[in-house]
FIBANU-669280 format. One record per residue (C-alpha): x, y, z; chain. Coordinates in nm, 2 decimals, padded with zeros to 4 digits. Layout:
N
+--------+--------+--------+--------+
:      X :      Y :      Z : chaine :
+--------+--------+--------+--------+
:      X :      Y :      Z :      A :
...
+--------+--------+--------+--------+
END
This chain:
413
+--------+--------+--------+--------+
:      X :      Y :      Z : chaine :
+--------+--------+--------+--------+
: -01.25 : -02.01 : -01.54 :      A :
: -01.49 : -02.28 : -01.48 :      A :
: -01.83 : -02.17 : -01.34 :      A :
: -01.83 : -02.45 : -01.12 :      A :
: -01.50 : -02.41 : -00.98 :      A :
: -01.59 : -02.06 : -00.94 :      A :
: -01.77 : -01.84 : -00.65 :      A :
: -02.07 : -01.64 : -00.76 :      A :
: -02.35 : -01.70 : -00.53 :      A :
: -02.63 : -01.57 : -00.74 :      A :
: -02.96 : -01.44 : -00.59 :      A :
: -03.31 : -01.53 : -00.78 :      A :
: -03.52 : -01.27 : -00.59 :      A :
: -03.45 : -00.86 : -00.47 :      A :
: -03.28 : -00.84 : -00.11 :      A :
: -03.49 : -00.73 :  00.13 :      A :
: -03.42 : -00.34 :  00.21 :      A :
: -03.28 : -00.25 : -00.09 :      A :
: -03.37 :  00.07 : -00.29 :      A :
: -03.11 :  00.12 : -00.54 :      A :
: -03.05 : -00.09 : -00.84 :      A :
: -02.67 : -00.12 : -00.86 :      A :
: -02.74 : -00.19 : -00.44 :      A :
: -02.99 : -00.49 : -00.56 :      A :
: -02.78 : -00.59 : -00.85 :      A :
: -02.42 : -00.60 : -00.70 :      A :
: -02.59 : -00.83 : -00.44 :      A :
: -02.82 : -01.05 : -00.67 :      A :
: -02.52 : -01.12 : -00.92 :      A :
: -02.26 : -01.20 : -00.64 :      A :
: -02.04 : -00.90 : -00.66 :      A :
: -02.06 : -00.80 : -00.29 :      A :
: -02.18 : -00.94 :  00.04 :      A :
: -02.27 : -00.73 :  00.35 :      A :
: -02.12 : -00.75 :  00.72 :      A :
: -02.32 : -00.50 :  00.84 :      A :
: -02.49 : -00.17 :  00.74 :      A :
: -02.25 :  00.04 :  00.56 :      A :
: -01.95 : -00.27 :  00.54 :      A :
: -01.92 : -00.54 :  00.23 :      A :
: -01.70 : -00.81 :  00.16 :      A :
: -01.60 : -00.79 : -00.23 :      A :
: -01.66 : -01.11 : -00.39 :      A :
: -01.44 : -01.32 : -00.68 :      A :
: -01.66 : -01.11 : -00.95 :      A :
: -01.68 : -00.79 : -00.78 :      A :
: -01.28 : -00.79 : -00.67 :      A :
: -01.26 : -00.83 : -01.07 :      A :
: -01.42 : -00.55 : -01.13 :      A :
: -01.22 : -00.35 : -00.88 :      A :
: -00.90 : -00.41 : -01.01 :      A :
: -00.99 : -00.34 : -01.38 :      A :
: -01.11 : -00.01 : -01.29 :      A :
: -00.83 :  00.05 : -01.05 :      A :
: -00.60 : -00.07 : -01.40 :      A :
: -00.75 :  00.21 : -01.57 :      A :
: -00.71 :  00.44 : -01.32 :      A :
: -00.33 :  00.34 : -01.27 :      A :
: -00.28 :  00.41 : -01.64 :      A :
: -00.41 :  00.74 : -01.63 :      A :
: -00.22 :  00.84 : -01.36 :      A :
:  00.06 :  00.68 : -01.48 :      A :
:  00.02 :  00.89 : -01.81 :      A :
:  00.04 :  01.19 : -01.67 :      A :
:  00.37 :  01.17 : -01.45 :      A :
:  00.22 :  01.02 : -01.14 :      A :
:  00.41 :  00.81 : -00.89 :      A :
:  00.20 :  00.57 : -00.74 :      A :
:  00.25 :  00.50 : -00.32 :      A :
:  00.08 :  00.35 : -00.01 :      A :
:  00.00 :  00.52 :  00.33 :      A :
: -00.13 :  00.39 :  00.63 :      A :
: -00.49 :  00.37 :  00.71 :      A :
: -00.37 :  00.41 :  01.07 :      A :
: -00.29 :  00.79 :  01.19 :      A :
: -00.24 :  00.98 :  01.46 :      A :
: -00.46 :  01.26 :  01.55 :      A :
: -00.22 :  01.46 :  01.65 :      A :
: -00.13 :  01.54 :  01.27 :      A :
: -00.53 :  01.61 :  01.25 :      A :
: -00.51 :  01.84 :  01.55 :      A :
: -00.23 :  02.05 :  01.32 :      A :
: -00.47 :  02.14 :  01.05 :      A :
: -00.79 :  02.15 :  01.28 :      A :
: -00.95 :  01.87 :  01.10 :      A :
: -01.00 :  01.67 :  01.39 :      A :
: -01.28 :  01.90 :  01.48 :      A :
: -01.42 :  01.96 :  01.12 :      A :
: -01.45 :  01.59 :  01.04 :      A :
: -01.52 :  01.50 :  01.39 :      A :
: -01.85 :  01.35 :  01.30 :      A :
: -01.71 :  01.07 :  01.08 :      A :
: -01.40 :  01.01 :  01.22 :      A :
: -01.32 :  00.66 :  01.36 :      A :
: -01.10 :  00.72 :  01.70 :      A :
: -00.97 :  00.57 :  01.97 :      A :
: -00.62 :  00.50 :  02.21 :      A :
: -00.41 :  00.28 :  02.15 :      A :
: -00.23 :  00.04 :  02.42 :      A :
:  00.02 :  00.27 :  02.47 :      A :
: -00.24 :  00.58 :  02.52 :      A :
: -00.21 :  00.73 :  02.21 :      A :
: -00.53 :  00.89 :  02.02 :      A :
: -00.55 :  00.75 :  01.68 :      A :
: -00.76 :  00.72 :  01.36 :      A :
: -00.83 :  00.54 :  01.05 :      A :
: -00.80 :  00.77 :  00.77 :      A :
: -01.07 :  00.90 :  00.62 :      A :
: -00.88 :  01.07 :  00.37 :      A :
: -00.51 :  01.14 :  00.35 :      A :
: -00.37 :  01.48 :  00.36 :      A :
: -00.21 :  01.52 :  00.66 :      A :
: -00.02 :  01.18 :  00.62 :      A :
:  00.05 :  01.28 :  00.29 :      A :
:  00.21 :  01.58 :  00.35 :      A :
:  00.39 :  01.50 :  00.69 :      A :
:  00.54 :  01.26 :  00.42 :      A :
:  00.65 :  01.57 :  00.20 :      A :
:  00.78 :  01.77 :  00.51 :      A :
:  01.04 :  01.48 :  00.54 :      A :
:  01.16 :  01.42 :  00.20 :      A :
:  01.11 :  01.80 : -00.02 :      A :
:  01.34 :  02.04 :  00.10 :      A :
:  01.43 :  02.20 : -00.23 :      A :
:  01.27 :  02.42 : -00.55 :      A :
:  01.46 :  02.07 : -00.76 :      A :
:  01.23 :  01.83 : -00.63 :      A :
:  00.92 :  02.01 : -00.75 :      A :
:  00.70 :  01.94 : -00.91 :      A :
:  00.57 :  01.57 : -00.79 :      A :
:  00.26 :  01.40 : -00.75 :      A :
:  00.21 :  01.12 : -00.58 :      A :
: -00.12 :  00.91 : -00.58 :      A :
: -00.22 :  00.57 : -00.37 :      A :
: -00.55 :  00.37 : -00.42 :      A :
: -00.65 :  00.29 : -00.03 :      A :
: -00.92 :  00.23 :  00.18 :      A :
: -01.14 :  00.52 :  00.40 :      A :
: -01.29 :  00.50 :  00.66 :      A :
: -01.59 :  00.71 :  00.78 :      A :
: -01.84 :  00.66 :  01.07 :      A :
: -02.12 :  00.72 :  00.84 :      A :
: -02.43 :  00.84 :  01.01 :      A :
: -02.64 :  00.74 :  00.70 :      A :
: -02.55 :  00.47 :  00.48 :      A :
: -02.72 :  00.50 :  00.13 :      A :
: -02.74 :  00.28 : -00.17 :      A :
: -02.50 : -00.02 : -00.09 :      A :
: -02.14 :  00.10 : -00.17 :      A :
: -02.24 :  00.42 : -00.27 :      A :
: -02.23 :  00.58 :  00.09 :      A :
: -02.06 :  00.30 :  00.27 :      A :
: -01.86 :  00.34 :  00.64 :      A :
: -01.50 :  00.15 :  00.46 :      A :
: -01.47 :  00.23 :  00.09 :      A :
: -01.17 :  00.25 : -00.19 :      A :
: -01.06 :  00.54 : -00.30 :      A :
: -00.79 :  00.71 : -00.52 :      A :
: -00.61 :  01.01 : -00.38 :      A :
: -00.34 :  01.20 : -00.55 :      A :
: -00.21 :  01.51 : -00.43 :      A :
:  00.02 :  01.68 : -00.66 :      A :
:  00.30 :  01.96 : -00.51 :      A :
:  00.44 :  02.27 : -00.67 :      A :
:  00.61 :  02.57 : -00.61 :      A :
:  00.39 :  02.82 : -00.79 :      A :
:  00.06 :  02.87 : -00.84 :      A :
:  00.11 :  02.84 : -01.27 :      A :
:  00.25 :  02.46 : -01.15 :      A :
: -00.05 :  02.40 : -00.94 :      A :
: -00.28 :  02.51 : -01.26 :      A :
: -00.10 :  02.30 : -01.47 :      A :
: -00.10 :  01.99 : -01.25 :      A :
: -00.51 :  02.04 : -01.13 :      A :
: -00.55 :  02.06 : -01.56 :      A :
: -00.38 :  01.72 : -01.62 :      A :
: -00.57 :  01.56 : -01.35 :      A :
: -00.91 :  01.70 : -01.48 :      A :
: -00.81 :  01.55 : -01.83 :      A :
: -00.73 :  01.23 : -01.69 :      A :
: -01.01 :  01.22 : -01.49 :      A :
: -01.27 :  01.30 : -01.80 :      A :
: -01.05 :  00.99 : -01.94 :      A :
: -01.09 :  00.74 : -01.67 :      A :
: -01.49 :  00.79 : -01.61 :      A :
: -01.49 :  00.79 : -02.04 :      A :
: -01.32 :  00.41 : -02.00 :      A :
: -01.53 :  00.30 : -01.75 :      A :
: -01.85 :  00.40 : -01.98 :      A :
: -01.97 :  00.68 : -01.78 :      A :
: -02.07 :  01.04 : -01.90 :      A :
: -02.00 :  01.27 : -01.61 :      A :
: -02.09 :  01.63 : -01.58 :      A :
: -01.83 :  01.84 : -01.43 :      A :
: -01.96 :  02.13 : -01.22 :      A :
: -01.76 :  02.38 : -00.99 :      A :
: -01.80 :  02.31 : -00.60 :      A :
: -01.73 :  02.43 : -00.28 :      A :
: -01.40 :  02.35 : -00.11 :      A :
: -01.58 :  02.29 :  00.22 :      A :
: -01.35 :  02.08 :  00.51 :      A :
: -01.07 :  02.03 :  00.21 :      A :
: -00.97 :  02.39 :  00.17 :      A :
: -00.90 :  02.56 : -00.06 :      A :
: -00.96 :  02.82 : -00.38 :      A :
: -01.10 :  02.59 : -00.63 :      A :
: -01.28 :  02.29 : -00.70 :      A :
: -01.45 :  02.05 : -00.94 :      A :
: -01.66 :  01.77 : -00.91 :      A :
: -01.71 :  01.52 : -01.12 :      A :
: -02.10 :  01.35 : -01.11 :      A :
: -02.27 :  01.09 : -01.33 :      A :
: -02.66 :  01.13 : -01.35 :      A :
: -02.82 :  00.82 : -01.23 :      A :
: -03.20 :  00.76 : -01.10 :      A :
: -03.01 :  00.75 : -00.71 :      A :
: -02.77 :  00.99 : -00.58 :      A :
: -02.74 :  01.24 : -00.31 :      A :
: -02.63 :  01.55 : -00.51 :      A :
: -02.87 :  01.76 : -00.73 :      A :
: -02.79 :  01.97 : -01.02 :      A :
: -02.98 :  02.19 : -01.25 :      A :
: -02.88 :  02.16 : -01.60 :      A :
: -02.98 :  02.35 : -01.88 :      A :
: -03.05 :  02.29 : -02.27 :      A :
: -02.69 :  02.37 : -02.38 :      A :
: -02.54 :  02.15 : -02.09 :      A :
: -02.43 :  02.39 : -01.86 :      A :
: -02.48 :  02.21 : -01.51 :      A :
: -02.53 :  02.39 : -01.17 :      A :
: -02.52 :  02.25 : -00.80 :      A :
: -02.83 :  02.25 : -00.61 :      A :
: -02.73 :  02.51 : -00.29 :      A :
: -03.07 :  02.62 : -00.14 :      A :
: -03.29 :  02.37 : -00.29 :      A :
: -03.44 :  02.63 : -00.58 :      A :
: -03.38 :  02.66 : -00.94 :      A :
: -03.07 :  02.87 : -01.01 :      A :
: -03.12 :  03.19 : -01.13 :      A :
: -02.86 :  03.23 : -01.39 :      A :
: -02.95 :  03.30 : -01.73 :      A :
: -02.97 :  03.03 : -02.01 :      A :
: -03.26 :  02.84 : -01.89 :      A :
: -03.49 :  02.65 : -01.88 :      A :
: -03.32 :  02.49 : -01.61 :      A :
: -03.39 :  02.09 : -01.50 :      A :
: -03.34 :  01.93 : -01.18 :      A :
: -03.15 :  01.61 : -01.19 :      A :
: -02.98 :  01.34 : -00.96 :      A :
: -02.63 :  01.26 : -00.94 :      A :
: -02.39 :  01.06 : -00.81 :      A :
: -02.06 :  01.22 : -00.73 :      A :
: -01.74 :  00.99 : -00.87 :      A :
: -01.48 :  01.23 : -00.82 :      A :
: -01.37 :  01.61 : -00.66 :      A :
: -01.06 :  01.75 : -00.74 :      A :
: -00.91 :  02.09 : -00.53 :      A :
: -00.67 :  02.33 : -00.53 :      A :
: -00.55 :  02.37 : -00.20 :      A :
: -00.26 :  02.61 : -00.19 :      A :
: -00.09 :  02.63 :  00.15 :      A :
: -00.31 :  02.52 :  00.38 :      A :
: -00.18 :  02.16 :  00.45 :      A :
:  00.21 :  02.27 :  00.38 :      A :
:  00.19 :  02.59 :  00.64 :      A :
: -00.01 :  02.40 :  00.89 :      A :
:  00.21 :  02.07 :  00.89 :      A :
:  00.59 :  02.29 :  00.82 :      A :
:  00.63 :  02.15 :  00.50 :      A :
:  00.87 :  02.39 :  00.29 :      A :
:  01.10 :  02.39 :  00.03 :      A :
:  01.44 :  02.64 : -00.02 :      A :
:  01.37 :  02.85 : -00.35 :      A :
:  01.66 :  02.92 : -00.58 :      A :
:  01.73 :  03.25 : -00.33 :      A :
:  01.73 :  03.04 : -00.07 :      A :
:  01.41 :  03.15 :  00.07 :      A :
:  01.20 :  02.92 :  00.22 :      A :
:  00.86 :  02.88 :  00.13 :      A :
:  00.55 :  02.68 :  00.15 :      A :
:  00.46 :  02.37 : -00.10 :      A :
:  00.16 :  02.46 : -00.31 :      A :
: -00.04 :  02.16 : -00.33 :      A :
: -00.39 :  02.03 : -00.49 :      A :
: -00.55 :  01.68 : -00.40 :      A :
: -00.75 :  01.50 : -00.65 :      A :
: -01.01 :  01.20 : -00.51 :      A :
: -01.20 :  00.91 : -00.73 :      A :
: -01.44 :  00.69 : -00.53 :      A :
: -01.33 :  00.36 : -00.65 :      A :
: -01.56 :  00.12 : -00.56 :      A :
: -01.84 :  00.39 : -00.59 :      A :
: -01.78 :  00.41 : -00.93 :      A :
: -01.86 :  00.02 : -00.91 :      A :
: -02.23 :  00.13 : -00.82 :      A :
: -02.25 :  00.43 : -01.08 :      A :
: -02.14 :  00.20 : -01.36 :      A :
: -02.42 : -00.08 : -01.29 :      A :
: -02.71 :  00.20 : -01.19 :      A :
: -02.61 :  00.34 : -01.59 :      A :
: -02.56 : -00.02 : -01.75 :      A :
: -02.83 : -00.27 : -01.66 :      A :
: -03.16 : -00.36 : -01.79 :      A :
: -03.48 : -00.60 : -01.65 :      A :
: -03.25 : -00.86 : -01.65 :      A :
: -02.88 : -00.75 : -01.50 :      A :
: -02.61 : -00.58 : -01.54 :      A :
: -02.43 : -00.51 : -01.86 :      A :
: -02.10 : -00.46 : -01.80 :      A :
: -01.89 : -00.17 : -02.06 :      A :
: -01.62 : -00.39 : -02.20 :      A :
: -01.32 : -00.20 : -01.98 :      A :
: -01.45 : -00.31 : -01.70 :      A :
: -01.63 : -00.61 : -01.72 :      A :
: -01.51 : -00.92 : -01.46 :      A :
: -01.49 : -01.18 : -01.81 :      A :
: -01.49 : -01.07 : -02.13 :      A :
: -01.68 : -01.34 : -02.30 :      A :
: -01.86 : -01.63 : -02.15 :      A :
: -01.92 : -01.95 : -02.29 :      A :
: -02.26 : -02.16 : -02.25 :      A :
: -02.31 : -02.50 : -02.34 :      A :
: -02.66 : -02.60 : -02.28 :      A :
: -02.65 : -02.94 : -02.22 :      A :
: -02.35 : -03.01 : -02.01 :      A :
: -02.37 : -03.40 : -02.03 :      A :
: -02.38 : -03.37 : -02.40 :      A :
: -02.02 : -03.49 : -02.48 :      A :
: -01.98 : -03.32 : -02.86 :      A :
: -02.09 : -02.99 : -02.69 :      A :
: -01.90 : -02.99 : -02.41 :      A :
: -01.59 : -03.10 : -02.64 :      A :
: -01.67 : -02.72 : -02.81 :      A :
: -01.74 : -02.55 : -02.52 :      A :
: -01.40 : -02.65 : -02.36 :      A :
: -01.27 : -02.57 : -02.72 :      A :
: -01.34 : -02.21 : -02.75 :      A :
: -01.26 : -02.18 : -02.35 :      A :
: -00.86 : -02.29 : -02.45 :      A :
: -00.86 : -02.08 : -02.78 :      A :
: -01.01 : -01.76 : -02.63 :      A :
: -00.80 : -01.79 : -02.31 :      A :
: -00.50 : -01.86 : -02.54 :      A :
: -00.56 : -01.55 : -02.75 :      A :
: -00.58 : -01.31 : -02.40 :      A :
: -00.94 : -01.33 : -02.30 :      A :
: -01.09 : -01.37 : -02.00 :      A :
: -01.31 : -01.61 : -02.04 :      A :
: -01.58 : -01.81 : -01.85 :      A :
: -01.70 : -02.14 : -01.95 :      A :
: -02.05 : -02.24 : -01.75 :      A :
: -02.01 : -02.61 : -01.71 :      A :
: -02.26 : -02.62 : -01.40 :      A :
: -02.51 : -02.89 : -01.45 :      A :
: -02.81 : -02.64 : -01.45 :      A :
: -03.15 : -02.62 : -01.61 :      A :
: -03.11 : -02.37 : -01.94 :      A :
: -03.33 : -02.09 : -01.78 :      A :
: -03.12 : -02.06 : -01.48 :      A :
: -02.80 : -02.07 : -01.69 :      A :
: -02.93 : -01.80 : -01.95 :      A :
: -03.09 : -01.59 : -01.68 :      A :
: -02.78 : -01.64 : -01.48 :      A :
: -02.57 : -01.50 : -01.77 :      A :
: -02.79 : -01.16 : -01.82 :      A :
: -02.78 : -01.10 : -01.41 :      A :
: -02.39 : -01.12 : -01.43 :      A :
: -02.38 : -00.93 : -01.76 :      A :
: -02.05 : -01.02 : -01.93 :      A :
: -02.02 : -00.84 : -02.28 :      A :
: -02.04 : -01.14 : -02.50 :      A :
: -02.19 : -01.53 : -02.44 :      A :
: -02.09 : -01.79 : -02.72 :      A :
: -02.39 : -02.06 : -02.68 :      A :
: -02.34 : -02.41 : -02.78 :      A :
: -02.65 : -02.67 : -02.79 :      A :
: -02.72 : -02.92 : -02.98 :      A :
: -02.91 : -02.74 : -03.22 :      A :
: -02.66 : -02.52 : -03.33 :      A :
: -02.42 : -02.86 : -03.33 :      A :
: -02.65 : -02.97 : -03.57 :      A :
: -02.61 : -02.67 : -03.81 :      A :
: -02.25 : -02.67 : -03.78 :      A :
: -02.29 : -02.34 : -03.63 :      A :
: -02.26 : -02.13 : -03.24 :      A :
: -02.47 : -01.87 : -03.13 :      A :
: -02.31 : -01.56 : -03.05 :      A :
: -02.47 : -01.27 : -02.79 :      A :
: -02.42 : -00.96 : -02.75 :      A :
: -02.54 : -00.84 : -02.36 :      A :
: -02.59 : -00.50 : -02.46 :      A :
: -02.81 : -00.51 : -02.76 :      A :
: -02.94 : -00.85 : -02.67 :      A :
: -02.88 : -00.92 : -03.03 :      A :
: -02.79 : -01.30 : -03.14 :      A :
: -02.55 : -01.40 : -03.44 :      A :
: -02.58 : -01.73 : -03.58 :      A :
: -02.17 : -01.79 : -03.71 :      A :
: -02.00 : -02.10 : -03.85 :      A :
: -01.82 : -02.28 : -03.58 :      A :
: -01.47 : -02.25 : -03.69 :      A :
: -01.51 : -01.89 : -03.71 :      A :
: -01.65 : -01.84 : -03.38 :      A :
: -01.35 : -01.75 : -03.17 :      A :
: -01.21 : -01.50 : -03.45 :      A :
: -01.54 : -01.33 : -03.40 :      A :
: -01.57 : -01.28 : -03.04 :      A :
: -01.20 : -01.18 : -03.09 :      A :
: -01.29 : -00.91 : -03.30 :      A :
: -01.56 : -00.79 : -03.10 :      A :
: -01.39 : -00.79 : -02.78 :      A :
: -01.08 : -00.54 : -02.92 :      A :
: -01.29 : -00.32 : -03.15 :      A :
+--------+--------+--------+--------+
END
């Protein structure tokens, strides 16, 4: 991709009214644009990161036997009334009457919809177990939006739902999801803390949250020297043994639940066992805040210059930065690197803008591509190329002919 033909509206100054670093950098690096409070457009660079994160999630979900589908955001309130969650989630539900007079909502989550789907298609123990998932937009009328895309009114979520015939099957699926979540977050460059959590309005008997420690967040954890974490409940240090305890701030990235039969009983999702007896399907649900992941990644992977993307989620693998775009030899070499690296399967950004060297280097740090090949008259005179690692800030001078091979090794290790 040529920078001059792409859409990366970077900003020099910190936008007013932003307190979280991830919010500031996502705006300054041209990842997102705020339409109104809590509602964001994802610009091309931000969309590329979203797709990288989505692909990681899909790979790990598919690896444990889950099947992707896509459910509607537009939902009849009638199915929510059957579970009583039209009342418990009333404060965040966006509801309205359609032209036929039906009470509708924009889905804040999809337990009711997936259970209604299971009611229609799962009828026998022979069809169990099955786990379905989607990556879908959710809508919540948040009273207080915070930290940019961390708490927004419209956001992207991965939600999975398991259907089993017994508690043993639910436990097996729950453990599979737990393991997949740890892999997903690790691939996204995040070190997570897992804690037991309250099931809240979701219901069920067991739940766990996955959180990442950050300078900002809405969750408070107490962590002891051995790494044990307890979520703060009443604002006080836990009385449990194993102290001393240290108070930390965290962002919740994911939440998994053993729902049991709460939804299947309310909505009539039943199956016949081997003896022909009708029983409610046992369910679990598993959510990851996909768009929220981006904020968490930025919060924990940045410096004074900007974002430092982990390799797997970076919008581009490598940037090529010719210092003097009007120098024919510099641009010829930059184009050669661009074509060879692209042909090798890397996502490459070539900064072919006619801008000052300072502006180009500052923008390179701001958008945080893992590796940068700098081409200039000085390196050309030495028959060399300069390779910069964004994470370490270190540069390496290599022979011009070995620059492509060096970058390929760095990106694929």
